[in-house]
C-alpha positions in Angstrom: 102.4 76.3 128.2 104.5 79.4 127.3 102.8 82.6 126.2 104.8 85.7 124.9 103.3 89.1 124.6 105.5 91.1 122.1 103.8 94.5 122.6 102.3 94.6 126.1 102.6 98.4 126.2 100.1 98.7 123.3 97.2 98.0 125.6 98.4 100.3 128.4 99.9 99.7 131.8 96.5 100.2 133.5 95.0 97.0 132.0 96.1 93.9 133.8 97.5 91.0 131.8 97.6 88.7 134.8 94.5 86.8 133.6 96.7 85.1 130.9 98.9 83.4 133.6 96.0 81.0 134.1 97.2 79.3 130.8 100.9 79.0 131.7 104.1 81.0 131.9 103.6 84.6 130.6 106.5 86.7 129.3 105.8 90.3 128.4 107.9 92.7 126.3 106.6 96.3 126.2 107.6 96.5 122.6 109.6 94.4 120.2 111.9 95.5 117.4 111.6 93.5 114.2 115.2 92.2 114.6 114.3 90.7 118.0 111.0 89.0 117.0 112.4 85.6 116.2 114.4 85.4 119.4 111.6 86.5 121.6 109.0 84.2 120.2 111.5 81.3 120.9 109.6 78.2 121.9 106.4 79.9 122.8 103.1 78.2 122.0 101.0 81.3 122.1 102.1 84.8 120.9 100.1 88.0 121.6 100.7 90.9 119.2 99.2 94.2 117.9 101.4 95.5 115.1 104.4 93.1 114.9 104.6 91.4 111.5 103.9 87.7 111.6 105.2 86.1 108.4 107.8 83.6 107.0 110.6 85.9 108.2 109.5 86.2 111.8 108.0 82.8 112.3 110.6 80.6 110.6 111.9 79.3 113.9 108.7 79.3 115.8 108.4 75.5 115.8 106.2 75.2 118.9 103.8 78.1 117.9 100.1 77.1 117.9 98.2 80.3 118.2 98.7 84.0 117.3 96.4 86.4 119.2 96.0 89.6 117.3 94.9 92.1 120.0 93.2 94.3 117.4 90.4 94.1 114.8 92.7 94.4 111.8 95.2 91.6 111.1 96.9 92.9 107.9 100.3 92.4 109.7 99.7 88.6 109.7 100.4 86.5 106.7 97.3 84.3 107.0 98.3 82.0 104.1 101.7 81.3 105.7 100.2 80.6 109.1 97.6 78.2 107.5 100.4 76.4 105.8 102.2 75.9 109.2 99.0 75.0 111.0 99.2 78.1 113.2 95.8 79.4 114.2 95.1 83.2 114.2 92.5 84.9 116.3 91.6 88.6 116.4 89.8 90.8 118.9 86.9 91.9 116.8 84.2 94.3 117.9 86.0 95.6 121.1 86.5 99.1 119.7 83.3 99.8 117.9 81.8 102.1 120.5 85.1 104.0 121.1 85.9 104.6 117.4 82.4 105.7 116.6 82.5 108.1 119.5 85.9 109.5 118.3 84.6 109.9 114.8 82.0 112.4 116.0 84.4 114.0 118.4 86.7 114.9 115.4 83.8 116.0 113.3 82.2 118.2 115.9 85.5 119.7 116.9 85.9 121.0 113.3 82.2 122.0 112.8 82.0 123.8 116.1 85.4 125.5 115.8 86.1 124.4 119.4 89.8 125.2 119.3 89.2 128.8 118.3 86.5 129.4 120.8 88.3 127.7 123.7 91.3 129.9 123.0 89.1 132.9 122.6 87.8 132.5 126.1 91.0 131.4 127.9 93.1 134.2 126.3 90.9 136.7 128.0 89.5 138.1 124.8 86.0 137.1 125.7 86.3 138.9 129.1 87.4 142.1 127.3 84.2 142.4 125.1 80.8 143.6 126.1 78.7 141.2 124.0 77.6 138.0 125.8 78.5 135.8 122.9 80.8 135.5 119.9 80.3 134.3 116.4 83.5 135.6 114.8 84.1 132.2 113.2 80.9 130.6 111.9 79.9 127.3 113.4 77.6 124.7 111.6 75.1 122.1 112.4 75.2 118.4 111.5 71.4 118.2 111.0 70.5 118.4 107.4 74.0 117.4 106.1 74.9 114.4 103.9 77.2 112.1 105.8 79.1 109.6 103.7 80.3 106.4 105.3 83.2 104.6 103.4 83.2 101.0 104.7 80.0 99.6 106.2 81.5 97.2 108.7 80.4 97.2 112.3 82.0 100.6 113.0 80.6 102.1 109.8 77.1 101.0 110.6 77.3 102.4 114.1 78.5 105.7 112.7 75.7 105.7 110.1 73.1 105.2 112.8 74.5 108.0 115.0 74.7 110.4 112.0 71.1 109.7 111.2 70.2 110.4 114.9 71.9 113.8 114.4 69.5 114.4 111.4 72.0 113.7 108.6 71.1 111.9 105.4 73.5 108.9 105.2 75.0 107.5 102.0 77.5 104.7 101.8 80.3 103.5 99.5 81.4 99.9 99.3 85.2 100.0 99.5 85.5 96.3 98.6 84.3 97.1 95.1 81.3 94.8 95.5 78.0 96.2 94.5 79.3 99.7 93.9 76.7 102.0 92.3 73.7 100.1 93.7 71.0 102.3 95.1 68.8 101.1 97.9 69.4 98.8 100.8 73.1 97.8 101.4 74.3 94.3 101.9 74.2 94.8 105.7 70.5 95.2 105.5 70.5 98.9 106.5 68.3 101.6 105.1 71.2 103.7 103.8 71.6 104.4 100.1 74.8 102.9 98.6 76.3 104.9 95.7 79.3 104.8 93.3 82.4 106.6 94.3 81.9 109.6 92.2 78.4 110.2 93.6 79.7 109.6 97.1 82.4 112.3 96.7 80.0 114.8 95.0 77.1 114.5 97.5 78.8 114.1 100.9 79.3 117.0 103.2 81.2 114.8 105.7 83.0 111.6 104.8 84.1 109.2 107.5 86.4 106.3 106.6 86.0 102.9 108.3 87.5 100.4 105.8 90.4 98.1 106.0 93.6 98.7 104.0 93.6 96.7 100.8 94.4 97.0 97.1 91.0 98.7 96.7 91.5 101.3 99.4 95.2 102.3 99.4 95.3 106.1 98.5 91.6 105.9 97.8 91.5 109.6 98.7 94.0 111.2 96.4 94.2 114.4 94.4 91.4 113.3 92.1 89.1 112.4 94.9 89.6 115.7 96.7 89.0 117.6 93.5 85.5 115.9 93.2 84.5 116.7 96.9 82.6 119.7 98.0 84.6 122.7 99.1 82.8 122.7 102.4 83.4 118.9 102.9 85.1 117.4 105.9 87.1 114.2 105.8 87.4 112.0 108.9 89.8 109.0 108.8 89.7 106.6 111.7 90.6 103.5 109.6 94.1 103.1 108.2 96.5 105.9 107.4 97.4 104.8 103.8 93.7 105.0 102.7 94.4 108.8 102.5 97.3 110.1 100.4 98.8 112.6 102.9 100.5 114.7 100.3 97.2 115.0 98.4 95.4 115.9 101.6 98.0 118.6 102.4 97.4 120.1 99.0 93.6 120.0 99.3 93.7 121.7 102.7 96.3 124.2 101.8 94.4 125.2 98.6 91.0 125.2 100.4 89.7 122.5 98.1 88.0 121.0 101.1 87.1 122.6 104.4 88.8 120.4 106.9 90.0 117.0 108.0 90.2 115.0 111.2 92.7 112.1 111.4 93.4 109.4 113.9 95.7 107.5 111.6 98.6 108.4 109.4 100.7 106.7 106.7 103.6 106.4 109.1 103.1 106.2 112.8 104.3 107.8 114.9 104.2 111.0 112.8 107.4 111.7 111.0 109.1 115.1 111.0 108.8 115.3 107.2 105.0 114.7 107.1 103.6 117.5 105.1 100.6 117.8 107.4 102.8 119.1 110.1 102.8 122.4 108.2 99.1 122.9 108.7 98.9 124.4 112.2 95.3 125.7 112.0 93.4 123.3 114.3 90.1 124.6 112.9 91.1 123.1 109.5 93.0 119.9 110.6 93.0 117.9 113.9 95.2 114.9 114.3 95.0 112.5 117.2 97.7 109.8 117.9 95.9 106.6 116.7 93.9 106.4 120.0 90.3 106.4 118.8 90.1 102.8 119.9 91.8 103.4 123.3 89.2 104.2 125.8 89.7 102.4 129.1 86.6 100.3 128.4 87.7 99.3 125.0 91.1 98.2 126.1 89.6 96.1 128.9 87.3 94.5 126.3 90.3 93.9 124.1 92.2 92.1 126.9 89.1 90.0 127.8 88.3 89.0 124.3 91.9 87.8 123.8 91.6 85.8 127.0 88.3 84.3 125.7 90.0 83.5 122.4 92.9 81.6 124.1 90.4 79.7 126.4 88.3 78.7 123.4 91.4 77.6 121.4 92.7 75.4 124.2 89.3 73.7 124.6 89.0 73.0 120.9 86.8 76.0 120.0 87.0 78.5 117.2 86.0 81.8 118.8 87.2 84.7 116.7 89.4 82.4 114.6 90.5 84.2 111.4 90.0 82.7 107.9 88.2 79.6 108.9 
């Protein structure tokens, strides 16, 4: 059996892929340009990917392909209908990054609330050593306790974030980004105790909004000029989901005009970040922090990702359906 990994660098060189050699010949490409996808898939029976598009254009000559392993939770880069029509199975690596992304969500939020960039610079610049007072509160810092935390998207990561926010003393509200049940107060579909509200109420009430939803027709540019206009001026937006859920130009205007207090992003509309991205103009790290789509990438999470993919392949070859998509 032949296995081809089209993006082996996406999981990091410190995570061993040798485990897949148990199933047959393994060929790894650190990354694959769109124009080389067809050639590199060749006669492979199993393909491992992360972001590479899998559709009629890239799979038209993949006559031997039986299984696509998406080494990520999201699989919007895979045309599921086309794969089904070809009898190609698709399996994703769900749940591997829940802990890591939830942790990163609070890292971004606390960085902004605690003004950590300012105070770290204050100390390391020597300014702290030149004053007589033992402390400094030049830039106000704020507590999470007592704030309203809004969770957009109550999947596994959203539920974990909601539970952690409650542990910090936040009141949690949720918004259904699928459009199902929006405006329903009470217990959510997930059986949690958090109040689900319509989008207008969500924007008006939340002090902190964290985004954990997939990209879809319902969520593309969900956070636009109109949404930012309805948010509190002291509100903070955290996006660790998909970049296009937030209209970057609208976010730039909202931050530049102080319509919201801050934002923490791990995802962008185009990745890596382009020179013409308007958010590059905001250099105040107390207002905007951006990390390079690595919320998921703890060592532990990447090891889980690799192992879940191994388990998916083993299940498929034995006739199982572990993590099979769209069954």
